[in-house]
C-alpha positions as CSV (number, residue, x, y, z in Angstrom):
1,X,-6.9,-9.8,18.7
2,X,-3.5,-8.4,17.9
3,X,-2.1,-7.6,14.4
4,X,1.5,-6.7,13.6
5,X,1.6,-4.8,10.3
6,X,4.4,-3.8,7.9
7,X,4.4,-1.4,4.9
8,X,7.5,-0.8,2.8
9,X,5.6,-0.6,-0.5
10,X,6.6,3.0,-1.3
11,X,8.9,5.7,-0.1
12,X,7.6,5.4,3.4
13,X,8.6,2.6,5.8
14,X,6.0,1.9,8.5
15,X,5.5,-0.7,11.3
16,X,2.5,-0.9,13.6
17,X,0.8,-3.0,16.2
18,X,-3.0,-2.8,16.6
19,X,-4.9,-4.7,19.4
20,X,-8.7,-4.8,18.8
21,X,-9.6,-1.1,18.3
22,X,-6.4,0.3,19.9
23,X,-3.3,1.4,18.1
24,X,-0.5,0.3,20.5
25,X,2.4,1.6,18.4
26,X,3.2,3.0,15.0
27,X,6.7,3.9,13.7
28,X,6.8,5.6,10.3
29,X,9.8,7.1,8.5
30,X,9.8,9.0,5.3
31,X,13.5,9.9,5.0
32,X,16.4,9.1,2.6
33,X,17.1,5.6,3.9
34,X,16.5,2.2,2.3
35,X,13.8,0.0,3.9
36,X,16.5,-2.7,4.4
37,X,18.1,-0.2,6.8
38,X,14.9,0.8,8.6
39,X,12.2,-1.8,8.8
40,X,13.7,-4.3,11.2
41,X,15.2,-1.7,13.5
42,X,11.8,0.0,13.6
43,X,10.1,-3.3,14.5
44,X,12.7,-3.9,17.2
45,X,12.1,-0.4,18.7
46,X,8.4,-1.0,18.9
47,X,8.9,-4.4,20.5
48,X,11.1,-2.8,23.1
49,X,8.9,0.3,23.8
50,X,5.7,-1.7,24.1
51,X,7.3,-4.8,25.7
52,X,5.6,-6.8,23.0
53,X,5.9,-10.5,22.9
54,X,5.8,-11.3,19.2
55,X,4.4,-14.7,20.1
56,X,1.2,-12.9,21.2
57,X,0.3,-11.5,17.8
58,X,-2.5,-13.4,16.0
59,X,-1.3,-12.5,12.4
60,X,1.2,-10.4,10.4
61,X,-0.4,-8.0,7.9
62,X,1.8,-6.8,5.1
63,X,1.2,-4.2,2.3
64,X,1.3,-6.7,-0.5
65,X,1.6,-4.4,-3.5
66,X,1.6,-2.7,-5.9
67,X,4.5,-0.4,-5.2
68,X,8.3,-0.2,-5.3
69,X,9.6,-3.6,-6.4
70,X,12.5,-3.5,-3.9
71,X,10.3,-2.2,-1.1
72,X,7.7,-4.9,-1.7
73,X,10.4,-7.6,-1.7
74,X,11.8,-6.3,1.6
75,X,8.4,-6.2,3.2
76,X,7.4,-9.6,1.9
77,X,10.7,-11.2,3.0
78,X,10.3,-9.7,6.5
79,X,6.7,-10.8,6.9
80,X,7.5,-14.3,5.6
81,X,10.5,-14.6,7.9
82,X,8.3,-13.5,10.9
83,X,5.5,-15.8,9.9
84,X,7.8,-18.8,9.6
85,X,9.6,-18.1,12.8
86,X,6.5,-17.4,14.9
87,X,4.2,-19.9,13.0
88,X,1.7,-17.2,12.4
89,X,-0.6,-16.6,9.4
90,X,0.0,-13.7,7.0
91,X,-2.7,-11.2,5.8
92,X,-1.9,-9.7,2.4
93,X,-3.4,-6.2,2.3
94,X,-3.5,-4.5,-1.1
95,X,-1.4,-1.4,-0.8
96,X,-3.8,0.9,-2.5
97,X,-6.7,-0.4,-0.4
98,X,-4.7,0.4,2.8
99,X,-3.9,3.9,1.5
100,X,-7.6,4.6,0.9
101,X,-8.4,3.3,4.4
102,X,-6.4,6.3,5.8
103,X,-9.4,8.5,4.9
104,X,-12.0,6.4,6.7
105,X,-15.6,7.6,6.2
106,X,-14.5,10.4,3.8
107,X,-17.2,11.8,1.6
108,X,-17.0,11.3,-2.2
109,X,-14.5,9.2,-4.0
110,X,-11.1,8.3,-2.5
111,X,-8.3,8.0,-5.1
112,X,-4.8,7.0,-4.0
113,X,-2.1,7.6,-6.6
114,X,1.4,6.1,-6.3
115,X,4.0,7.2,-8.7
116,X,4.8,4.2,-11.0
117,X,7.2,6.2,-13.2
118,X,6.8,6.7,-17.0
119,X,3.8,9.0,-16.3
120,X,1.9,6.1,-14.8
121,X,0.4,5.5,-11.4
122,X,-0.7,2.6,-9.2
123,X,-4.2,3.6,-8.3
124,X,-7.7,2.5,-7.3
125,X,-11.1,4.2,-6.8
126,X,-12.9,3.8,-3.5
127,X,-15.7,5.2,-1.4
128,X,-17.2,4.6,2.1
129,X,-20.7,3.3,2.5
130,X,-22.2,2.5,5.9
131,X,-18.7,2.9,7.5
132,X,-17.3,0.2,5.1
133,X,-14.6,0.6,2.4
134,X,-16.2,-0.1,-0.9
135,X,-14.0,-0.8,-4.0
136,X,-15.4,1.1,-6.9
137,X,-12.5,0.0,-9.1
138,X,-9.8,-2.4,-8.0
139,X,-6.1,-1.2,-7.9
140,X,-4.5,-1.1,-11.3
141,X,-1.6,0.5,-13.1
142,X,-2.6,3.3,-15.6
143,X,-1.4,6.5,-17.2
144,X,-2.3,9.4,-15.0
145,X,-4.2,11.0,-17.9
146,X,-6.4,7.9,-18.2
147,X,-7.3,8.1,-14.5
148,X,-8.2,11.7,-14.8
149,X,-10.5,11.0,-17.8
150,X,-12.2,8.2,-15.8
151,X,-12.8,10.5,-12.8
152,X,-14.2,13.2,-15.0
153,X,-16.6,10.7,-16.5
154,X,-17.7,9.6,-13.0
155,X,-18.5,13.2,-12.1
156,X,-18.1,12.8,-8.4
157,X,-16.0,14.7,-5.8
158,X,-12.5,13.2,-5.3
159,X,-9.9,13.2,-2.6
160,X,-6.4,12.3,-3.7
161,X,-3.5,10.9,-1.6
162,X,-0.3,9.1,-2.1
163,X,3.3,9.9,-3.3
164,X,1.9,10.5,-6.8
165,X,0.2,13.7,-5.7
166,X,3.2,16.0,-5.8
167,X,4.3,14.4,-9.1
168,X,0.9,14.9,-10.8
169,X,-0.5,17.8,-8.9
170,X,-0.2,20.3,-11.8
171,X,-1.8,17.8,-14.2
172,X,-4.7,17.2,-11.8
173,X,-5.2,21.0,-11.4
174,X,-5.1,21.5,-15.1
175,X,-7.3,18.6,-16.4
176,X,-9.6,17.5,-13.6
177,X,-13.1,18.9,-14.1
178,X,-14.8,17.6,-10.9
179,X,-14.4,19.0,-7.4
180,X,-11.3,17.6,-5.7
181,X,-9.0,18.0,-2.7
182,X,-5.7,16.6,-1.5
183,X,-5.3,14.7,1.8
184,X,-3.2,16.5,4.5
185,X,0.3,15.5,5.5
186,X,-0.6,13.1,8.4
187,X,-2.9,11.0,6.1
188,X,-1.4,11.2,2.6
189,X,1.2,8.4,2.7
190,X,1.3,4.7,3.6
191,X,0.7,3.9,7.3
192,X,1.1,0.5,8.8
193,X,-1.8,1.3,11.2
194,X,-4.2,1.3,8.2
195,X,-2.7,-2.0,7.0
196,X,-3.2,-3.5,10.4
197,X,-6.8,-2.2,10.7
198,X,-7.7,-3.6,7.3
199,X,-5.7,-6.7,8.0
200,X,-7.8,-7.4,11.1
201,X,-11.0,-7.2,9.0
202,X,-9.5,-9.6,6.5
203,X,-8.3,-11.9,9.2
204,X,-11.8,-12.1,10.7
205,X,-13.2,-13.0,7.3
206,X,-10.7,-15.8,7.0
207,X,-8.6,-14.2,4.3
208,X,-5.2,-15.4,5.4
209,X,-2.3,-17.3,3.9
210,X,0.8,-19.1,5.1
211,X,4.2,-17.5,5.0
212,X,5.1,-20.0,2.2
213,X,2.1,-19.0,0.1
214,X,2.7,-15.2,0.3
215,X,4.0,-13.4,-2.8
216,X,3.8,-9.6,-3.6
217,X,1.4,-8.2,-6.2
218,X,3.5,-6.2,-8.6
219,X,0.7,-5.4,-11.1
220,X,3.3,-4.9,-13.9
221,X,6.8,-6.1,-14.9
222,X,9.9,-4.6,-13.3
223,X,12.1,-2.2,-15.3
224,X,14.7,-5.0,-15.7
225,X,12.0,-7.4,-17.0
226,X,10.6,-4.8,-19.4
227,X,14.0,-4.0,-20.8
228,X,14.7,-7.8,-21.2
229,X,11.4,-8.2,-23.1
230,X,12.2,-5.2,-25.3
231,X,15.7,-6.7,-26.1
232,X,14.2,-10.1,-26.9
233,X,11.6,-8.4,-29.1
234,X,14.2,-6.4,-31.0
235,X,16.3,-9.5,-31.5
236,X,13.4,-11.4,-33.0
237,X,12.7,-8.4,-35.3
238,X,16.3,-8.4,-36.5
239,X,16.0,-12.1,-37.4
């Protein structure tokens, strides 16, 4: 079984191909370029380097959100385009689940944190039991302080990863009362290989969708939508 995976949900752009239990290729870039500039050229390079026939993939896995609104739209549009052109199913993998899967079989709680601005994070709480990823709390958007309070109440060791770590490191160090650590550089950001690996599990479980059906999971309104709602509320108040 062969899965092509895309992740442009955050500051990292990543493309990977996994066949059964072998990672054939992964191209990941975390550098000052937009995903619209990087994602397709990265895919093209992987196709060339591995002599990949895209018709041979069984499904296209995509990090389906939450994350950057623009990044998610680019990833979604790319996956939908490939799905339509190749007539292949899509596998929508929750972004935070895939981040947690980077730390396969880690001890204690795994807590990805993605910077959602306004002192909020996209996060989830996970652990591994019997070599399986177990969702303790599904991905959600929350103030970082609220997440820290919940982790303190749970009283378990925690490993953090994600682009929210450098943003909230000082807050974590100051307010977290349970033992914790931060994932190292090679595991602490989005990786399409993790999306592919989880995507393969979902595919075998029949959790697929058509390209037409796929939509990203934003978890909250975009800034433009929030500002419009605030304007409309202000106008109603004035009346």
